[in-house]
PDBQT receptor file of N, H, CA, C and O in Angstrom, charges set to zero:
ATOM      1  N   ALA A   1      40.708  14.988  31.392  1.00  0.00    +0.000 N 
ATOM      2  CA  ALA A   1      40.072  15.016  30.091  1.00  0.00    +0.000 C 
ATOM      3  C   ALA A   1      41.096  15.185  28.986  1.00  0.00    +0.000 C 
ATOM      4  O   ALA A   1      40.960  14.581  27.922  1.00  0.00    +0.000 OA
ATOM      5  N   VAL A   2      42.118  15.994  29.218  1.00  0.00    +0.000 N 
ATOM      6  H   VAL A   2      42.229  16.485  30.083  1.00  0.00    +0.000 HD
ATOM      7  CA  VAL A   2      43.131  16.204  28.190  1.00  0.00    +0.000 C 
ATOM      8  C   VAL A   2      43.869  14.905  27.911  1.00  0.00    +0.000 C 
ATOM      9  O   VAL A   2      44.186  14.605  26.760  1.00  0.00    +0.000 OA
ATOM     10  N   GLU A   3      44.144  14.130  28.957  1.00  0.00    +0.000 N 
ATOM     11  H   GLU A   3      43.886  14.373  29.892  1.00  0.00    +0.000 HD
ATOM     12  CA  GLU A   3      44.844  12.866  28.776  1.00  0.00    +0.000 C 
ATOM     13  C   GLU A   3      44.039  11.898  27.915  1.00  0.00    +0.000 C 
ATOM     14  O   GLU A   3      44.615  11.074  27.206  1.00  0.00    +0.000 OA
ATOM     15  N   GLY A   4      42.722  11.991  27.972  1.00  0.00    +0.000 N 
ATOM     16  H   GLY A   4      42.254  12.661  28.548  1.00  0.00    +0.000 HD
ATOM     17  CA  GLY A   4      41.857  11.106  27.202  1.00  0.00    +0.000 C 
ATOM     18  C   GLY A   4      41.614  11.571  25.779  1.00  0.00    +0.000 C 
ATOM     19  O   GLY A   4      40.891  10.910  25.034  1.00  0.00    +0.000 OA
ATOM     20  N   GLY A   5      42.207  12.706  25.379  1.00  0.00    +0.000 N 
ATOM     21  H   GLY A   5      42.794  13.243  25.984  1.00  0.00    +0.000 HD
ATOM     22  CA  GLY A   5      42.046  13.192  24.023  1.00  0.00    +0.000 C 
ATOM     23  C   GLY A   5      40.989  14.267  23.874  1.00  0.00    +0.000 C 
ATOM     24  O   GLY A   5      40.839  14.822  22.785  1.00  0.00    +0.000 OA
ATOM     25  N   PHE A   6      40.248  14.582  24.930  1.00  0.00    +0.000 N 
ATOM     26  H   PHE A   6      40.369  14.131  25.814  1.00  0.00    +0.000 HD
ATOM     27  CA  PHE A   6      39.219  15.621  24.865  1.00  0.00    +0.000 C 
ATOM     28  C   PHE A   6      39.863  16.970  25.140  1.00  0.00    +0.000 C 
ATOM     29  O   PHE A   6      40.464  17.174  26.195  1.00  0.00    +0.000 OA
ATOM     30  N   LEU A   7      39.738  17.897  24.187  1.00  0.00    +0.000 N 
ATOM     31  H   LEU A   7      39.249  17.732  23.330  1.00  0.00    +0.000 HD
ATOM     32  CA  LEU A   7      40.282  19.238  24.358  1.00  0.00    +0.000 C 
ATOM     33  C   LEU A   7      39.135  20.234  24.395  1.00  0.00    +0.000 C 
ATOM     34  O   LEU A   7      38.571  20.557  23.350  1.00  0.00    +0.000 OA
ATOM     35  N   PRO A   8      38.777  20.725  25.572  1.00  0.00    +0.000 N 
ATOM     36  CA  PRO A   8      37.670  21.682  25.673  1.00  0.00    +0.000 C 
ATOM     37  C   PRO A   8      38.045  23.023  25.046  1.00  0.00    +0.000 C 
ATOM     38  O   PRO A   8      39.224  23.364  24.951  1.00  0.00    +0.000 OA
ATOM     39  N   ASP A   9      37.045  23.769  24.624  1.00  0.00    +0.000 N 
ATOM     40  H   ASP A   9      36.088  23.492  24.701  1.00  0.00    +0.000 HD
ATOM     41  CA  ASP A   9      37.278  25.097  24.062  1.00  0.00    +0.000 C 
ATOM     42  C   ASP A   9      37.672  26.099  25.139  1.00  0.00    +0.000 C 
ATOM     43  O   ASP A   9      38.442  27.026  24.889  1.00  0.00    +0.000 OA
ATOM     44  N   ILE A  10      37.140  25.903  26.332  1.00  0.00    +0.000 N 
ATOM     45  H   ILE A  10      36.515  25.149  26.536  1.00  0.00    +0.000 HD
ATOM     46  CA  ILE A  10      37.424  26.830  27.435  1.00  0.00    +0.000 C 
ATOM     47  C   ILE A  10      37.370  26.065  28.761  1.00  0.00    +0.000 C 
ATOM     48  O   ILE A  10      36.580  25.136  28.926  1.00  0.00    +0.000 OA
ATOM     49  N   VAL A  11      38.211  26.467  29.680  1.00  0.00    +0.000 N 
ATOM     50  H   VAL A  11      38.853  27.222  29.546  1.00  0.00    +0.000 HD
ATOM     51  CA  VAL A  11      38.203  25.907  31.036  1.00  0.00    +0.000 C 
ATOM     52  C   VAL A  11      38.059  27.078  31.998  1.00  0.00    +0.000 C 
ATOM     53  O   VAL A  11      38.893  27.983  32.013  1.00  0.00    +0.000 OA
ATOM     54  N   LEU A  12      37.022  27.058  32.784  1.00  0.00    +0.000 N 
ATOM     55  H   LEU A  12      36.344  26.322  32.772  1.00  0.00    +0.000 HD
ATOM     56  CA  LEU A  12      36.785  28.083  33.797  1.00  0.00    +0.000 C 
ATOM     57  C   LEU A  12      37.037  27.429  35.151  1.00  0.00    +0.000 C 
ATOM     58  O   LEU A  12      36.404  26.429  35.488  1.00  0.00    +0.000 OA
ATOM     59  N   THR A  13      37.947  27.984  35.913  1.00  0.00    +0.000 N 
ATOM     60  H   THR A  13      38.462  28.797  35.639  1.00  0.00    +0.000 HD
ATOM     61  CA  THR A  13      38.320  27.355  37.174  1.00  0.00    +0.000 C 
ATOM     62  C   THR A  13      38.395  28.391  38.292  1.00  0.00    +0.000 C 
ATOM     63  O   THR A  13      38.479  29.593  38.040  1.00  0.00    +0.000 OA
ATOM     64  N   ASP A  14      38.363  27.918  39.489  1.00  0.00    +0.000 N 
ATOM     65  H   ASP A  14      38.294  26.941  39.693  1.00  0.00    +0.000 HD
ATOM     66  CA  ASP A  14      38.491  28.755  40.676  1.00  0.00    +0.000 C 
ATOM     67  C   ASP A  14      39.935  28.660  41.159  1.00  0.00    +0.000 C 
ATOM     68  O   ASP A  14      40.582  27.630  40.969  1.00  0.00    +0.000 OA
ATOM     69  N   MET A  15      40.437  29.698  41.766  1.00  0.00    +0.000 N 
ATOM     70  H   MET A  15      39.912  30.535  41.921  1.00  0.00    +0.000 HD
ATOM     71  CA  MET A  15      41.801  29.671  42.290  1.00  0.00    +0.000 C 
ATOM     72  C   MET A  15      41.903  28.807  43.545  1.00  0.00    +0.000 C 
ATOM     73  O   MET A  15      42.986  28.306  43.849  1.00  0.00    +0.000 OA
ATOM     74  N   GLN A  16      40.814  28.619  44.276  1.00  0.00    +0.000 N 
ATOM     75  H   GLN A  16      39.934  29.026  44.029  1.00  0.00    +0.000 HD
ATOM     76  CA  GLN A  16      40.837  27.831  45.504  1.00  0.00    +0.000 C 
ATOM     77  C   GLN A  16      39.858  26.673  45.371  1.00  0.00    +0.000 C 
ATOM     78  O   GLN A  16      38.654  26.831  45.572  1.00  0.00    +0.000 OA
ATOM     79  N   MET A  17      40.397  25.508  45.030  1.00  0.00    +0.000 N 
ATOM     80  H   MET A  17      41.375  25.380  44.867  1.00  0.00    +0.000 HD
ATOM     81  CA  MET A  17      39.585  24.296  44.927  1.00  0.00    +0.000 C 
ATOM     82  C   MET A  17      40.041  23.332  46.014  1.00  0.00    +0.000 C 
ATOM     83  O   MET A  17      41.142  23.484  46.542  1.00  0.00    +0.000 OA
ATOM     84  N   PRO A  18      39.220  22.344  46.361  1.00  0.00    +0.000 N 
ATOM     85  CA  PRO A  18      39.554  21.459  47.483  1.00  0.00    +0.000 C 
ATOM     86  C   PRO A  18      40.837  20.645  47.300  1.00  0.00    +0.000 C 
ATOM     87  O   PRO A  18      41.610  20.513  48.248  1.00  0.00    +0.000 OA
ATOM     88  N   LYS A  19      41.084  20.100  46.111  1.00  0.00    +0.000 N 
ATOM     89  H   LYS A  19      40.456  20.207  45.340  1.00  0.00    +0.000 HD
ATOM     90  CA  LYS A  19      42.222  19.193  45.940  1.00  0.00    +0.000 C 
ATOM     91  C   LYS A  19      43.380  19.816  45.164  1.00  0.00    +0.000 C 
ATOM     92  O   LYS A  19      44.521  19.376  45.305  1.00  0.00    +0.000 OA
ATOM     93  N   MET A  20      43.108  20.822  44.358  1.00  0.00    +0.000 N 
ATOM     94  H   MET A  20      42.181  21.180  44.244  1.00  0.00    +0.000 HD
ATOM     95  CA  MET A  20      44.150  21.461  43.562  1.00  0.00    +0.000 C 
ATOM     96  C   MET A  20      43.744  22.912  43.345  1.00  0.00    +0.000 C 
ATOM     97  O   MET A  20      42.577  23.200  43.079  1.00  0.00    +0.000 OA
ATOM     98  N   ASP A  21      44.701  23.821  43.457  1.00  0.00    +0.000 N 
ATOM     99  H   ASP A  21      45.649  23.587  43.674  1.00  0.00    +0.000 HD
ATOM    100  CA  ASP A  21      44.348  25.215  43.195  1.00  0.00    +0.000 C 
ATOM    101  C   ASP A  21      44.406  25.504  41.695  1.00  0.00    +0.000 C 
ATOM    102  O   ASP A  21      44.889  24.683  40.915  1.00  0.00    +0.000 OA
ATOM    103  N   GLY A  22      43.918  26.658  41.307  1.00  0.00    +0.000 N 
ATOM    104  H   GLY A  22      43.526  27.325  41.941  1.00  0.00    +0.000 HD
ATOM    105  CA  GLY A  22      43.861  27.017  39.897  1.00  0.00    +0.000 C 
ATOM    106  C   GLY A  22      45.234  27.087  39.244  1.00  0.00    +0.000 C 
ATOM    107  O   GLY A  22      45.379  26.737  38.073  1.00  0.00    +0.000 OA
ATOM    108  N   LEU A  23      46.244  27.536  39.987  1.00  0.00    +0.000 N 
ATOM    109  H   LEU A  23      46.127  27.821  40.938  1.00  0.00    +0.000 HD
ATOM    110  CA  LEU A  23      47.596  27.599  39.432  1.00  0.00    +0.000 C 
ATOM    111  C   LEU A  23      48.146  26.203  39.173  1.00  0.00    +0.000 C 
ATOM    112  O   LEU A  23      48.824  25.977  38.170  1.00  0.00    +0.000 OA
ATOM    113  N   GLY A  24      47.861  25.275  40.062  1.00  0.00    +0.000 N 
ATOM    114  H   GLY A  24      47.311  25.458  40.877  1.00  0.00    +0.000 HD
ATOM    115  CA  GLY A  24      48.282  23.887  39.855  1.00  0.00    +0.000 C 
ATOM    116  C   GLY A  24      47.633  23.289  38.620  1.00  0.00    +0.000 C 
ATOM    117  O   GLY A  24      48.272  22.556  37.865  1.00  0.00    +0.000 OA
ATOM    118  N   LEU A  25      46.362  23.604  38.417  1.00  0.00    +0.000 N 
ATOM    119  H   LEU A  25      45.843  24.199  39.030  1.00  0.00    +0.000 HD
ATOM    120  CA  LEU A  25      45.661  23.131  37.229  1.00  0.00    +0.000 C 
ATOM    121  C   LEU A  25      46.300  23.713  35.972  1.00  0.00    +0.000 C 
ATOM    122  O   LEU A  25      46.493  23.000  34.988  1.00  0.00    +0.000 OA
ATOM    123  N   CYS A  26      46.629  25.000  36.000  1.00  0.00    +0.000 N 
ATOM    124  H   CYS A  26      46.473  25.580  36.800  1.00  0.00    +0.000 HD
ATOM    125  CA  CYS A  26      47.282  25.632  34.845  1.00  0.00    +0.000 C 
ATOM    126  C   CYS A  26      48.625  24.977  34.552  1.00  0.00    +0.000 C 
ATOM    127  O   CYS A  26      48.964  24.754  33.390  1.00  0.00    +0.000 OA
ATOM    128  N   LYS A  27      49.386  24.670  35.585  1.00  0.00    +0.000 N 
ATOM    129  H   LYS A  27      49.111  24.852  36.529  1.00  0.00    +0.000 HD
ATOM    130  CA  LYS A  27      50.675  24.001  35.390  1.00  0.00    +0.000 C 
ATOM    131  C   LYS A  27      50.484  22.640  34.737  1.00  0.00    +0.000 C 
ATOM    132  O   LYS A  27      51.256  22.261  33.856  1.00  0.00    +0.000 OA
ATOM    133  N   ARG A  28      49.465  21.903  35.158  1.00  0.00    +0.000 N 
ATOM    134  H   ARG A  28      48.838  22.210  35.874  1.00  0.00    +0.000 HD
ATOM    135  CA  ARG A  28      49.196  20.595  34.546  1.00  0.00    +0.000 C 
ATOM    136  C   ARG A  28      48.775  20.746  33.095  1.00  0.00    +0.000 C 
ATOM    137  O   ARG A  28      49.189  19.958  32.245  1.00  0.00    +0.000 OA
ATOM    138  N   LEU A  29      47.959  21.746  32.803  1.00  0.00    +0.000 N 
ATOM    139  H   LEU A  29      47.622  22.386  33.494  1.00  0.00    +0.000 HD
ATOM    140  CA  LEU A  29      47.521  21.956  31.426  1.00  0.00    +0.000 C 
ATOM    141  C   LEU A  29      48.682  22.373  30.526  1.00  0.00    +0.000 C 
ATOM    142  O   LEU A  29      48.716  22.004  29.352  1.00  0.00    +0.000 OA
ATOM    143  N   LYS A  30      49.628  23.135  31.062  1.00  0.00    +0.000 N 
ATOM    144  H   LYS A  30      49.601  23.434  32.016  1.00  0.00    +0.000 HD
ATOM    145  CA  LYS A  30      50.784  23.563  30.274  1.00  0.00    +0.000 C 
ATOM    146  C   LYS A  30      51.664  22.389  29.860  1.00  0.00    +0.000 C 
ATOM    147  O   LYS A  30      52.429  22.506  28.903  1.00  0.00    +0.000 OA
ATOM    148  N   GLN A  31      51.572  21.271  30.553  1.00  0.00    +0.000 N 
ATOM    149  H   GLN A  31      50.950  21.175  31.330  1.00  0.00    +0.000 HD
ATOM    150  CA  GLN A  31      52.362  20.092  30.219  1.00  0.00    +0.000 C 
ATOM    151  C   GLN A  31      51.880  19.442  28.926  1.00  0.00    +0.000 C 
ATOM    152  O   GLN A  31      52.559  18.567  28.389  1.00  0.00    +0.000 OA
ATOM    153  N   HIS A  32      50.729  19.850  28.423  1.00  0.00    +0.000 N 
ATOM    154  H   HIS A  32      50.178  20.561  28.859  1.00  0.00    +0.000 HD
ATOM    155  CA  HIS A  32      50.152  19.302  27.197  1.00  0.00    +0.000 C 
ATOM    156  C   HIS A  32      50.199  20.382  26.117  1.00  0.00    +0.000 C 
ATOM    157  O   HIS A  32      49.402  21.319  26.155  1.00  0.00    +0.000 OA
ATOM    158  N   PRO A  33      51.121  20.267  25.151  1.00  0.00    +0.000 N 
ATOM    159  CA  PRO A  33      51.303  21.316  24.140  1.00  0.00    +0.000 C 
ATOM    160  C   PRO A  33      50.038  21.776  23.407  1.00  0.00    +0.000 C 
ATOM    161  O   PRO A  33      49.970  22.954  23.054  1.00  0.00    +0.000 OA
ATOM    162  N   PRO A  34      49.032  20.927  23.154  1.00  0.00    +0.000 N 
ATOM    163  CA  PRO A  34      47.858  21.439  22.427  1.00  0.00    +0.000 C 
ATOM    164  C   PRO A  34      47.049  22.476  23.205  1.00  0.00    +0.000 C 
ATOM    165  O   PRO A  34      46.215  23.167  22.620  1.00  0.00    +0.000 OA
ATOM    166  N   THR A  35      47.279  22.597  24.503  1.00  0.00    +0.000 N 
ATOM    167  H   THR A  35      47.957  22.036  24.979  1.00  0.00    +0.000 HD
ATOM    168  CA  THR A  35      46.494  23.558  25.286  1.00  0.00    +0.000 C 
ATOM    169  C   THR A  35      47.219  24.887  25.360  1.00  0.00    +0.000 C 
ATOM    170  O   THR A  35      48.421  24.931  25.622  1.00  0.00    +0.000 OA
ATOM    171  N   GLN A  36      46.499  25.960  25.131  1.00  0.00    +0.000 N 
ATOM    172  H   GLN A  36      45.523  25.925  24.917  1.00  0.00    +0.000 HD
ATOM    173  CA  GLN A  36      47.032  27.309  25.275  1.00  0.00    +0.000 C 
ATOM    174  C   GLN A  36      46.305  27.951  26.439  1.00  0.00    +0.000 C 
ATOM    175  O   GLN A  36      45.090  27.811  26.580  1.00  0.00    +0.000 OA
ATOM    176  N   LEU A  37      47.046  28.649  27.263  1.00  0.00    +0.000 N 
ATOM    177  H   LEU A  37      48.033  28.763  27.149  1.00  0.00    +0.000 HD
ATOM    178  CA  LEU A  37      46.448  29.229  28.459  1.00  0.00    +0.000 C 
ATOM    179  C   LEU A  37      46.404  30.744  28.381  1.00  0.00    +0.000 C 
ATOM    180  O   LEU A  37      47.341  31.387  27.908  1.00  0.00    +0.000 OA
ATOM    181  N   SER A  38      45.318  31.292  28.845  1.00  0.00    +0.000 N 
ATOM    182  H   SER A  38      44.557  30.770  29.230  1.00  0.00    +0.000 HD
ATOM    183  CA  SER A  38      45.247  32.729  29.073  1.00  0.00    +0.000 C 
ATOM    184  C   SER A  38      44.495  32.927  30.371  1.00  0.00    +0.000 C 
ATOM    185  O   SER A  38      43.589  32.162  30.699  1.00  0.00    +0.000 OA
ATOM    186  N   ARG A  39      44.873  33.954  31.103  1.00  0.00    +0.000 N 
ATOM    187  H   ARG A  39      45.610  34.576  30.836  1.00  0.00    +0.000 HD
ATOM    188  CA  ARG A  39      44.285  34.200  32.418  1.00  0.00    +0.000 C 
ATOM    189  C   ARG A  39      43.427  35.441  32.380  1.00  0.00    +0.000 C 
ATOM    190  O   ARG A  39      43.677  36.379  31.623  1.00  0.00    +0.000 OA
ATOM    191  N   SER A  40      42.423  35.421  33.207  1.00  0.00    +0.000 N 
ATOM    192  H   SER A  40      42.220  34.658  33.822  1.00  0.00    +0.000 HD
ATOM    193  CA  SER A  40      41.580  36.592  33.402  1.00  0.00    +0.000 C 
ATOM    194  C   SER A  40      41.193  36.633  34.867  1.00  0.00    +0.000 C 
ATOM    195  O   SER A  40      41.058  35.590  35.508  1.00  0.00    +0.000 OA
ATOM    196  N   SER A  41      41.016  37.810  35.388  1.00  0.00    +0.000 N 
ATOM    197  H   SER A  41      41.126  38.657  34.868  1.00  0.00    +0.000 HD
ATOM    198  CA  SER A  41      40.612  37.894  36.793  1.00  0.00    +0.000 C 
ATOM    199  C   SER A  41      39.394  38.758  36.943  1.00  0.00    +0.000 C 
ATOM    200  O   SER A  41      38.905  38.948  38.056  1.00  0.00    +0.000 OA
TER     201      SER A  41
């Protein structure tokens, strides 16, 4: 979605997903400067 220009207000993810874990998703999101990340557990 970020690649297509859509920037969501919030992303809620699980740490254990079938194809990518939550940390991998965070790393991908960090590659796009408009996204800011914060973690909560």
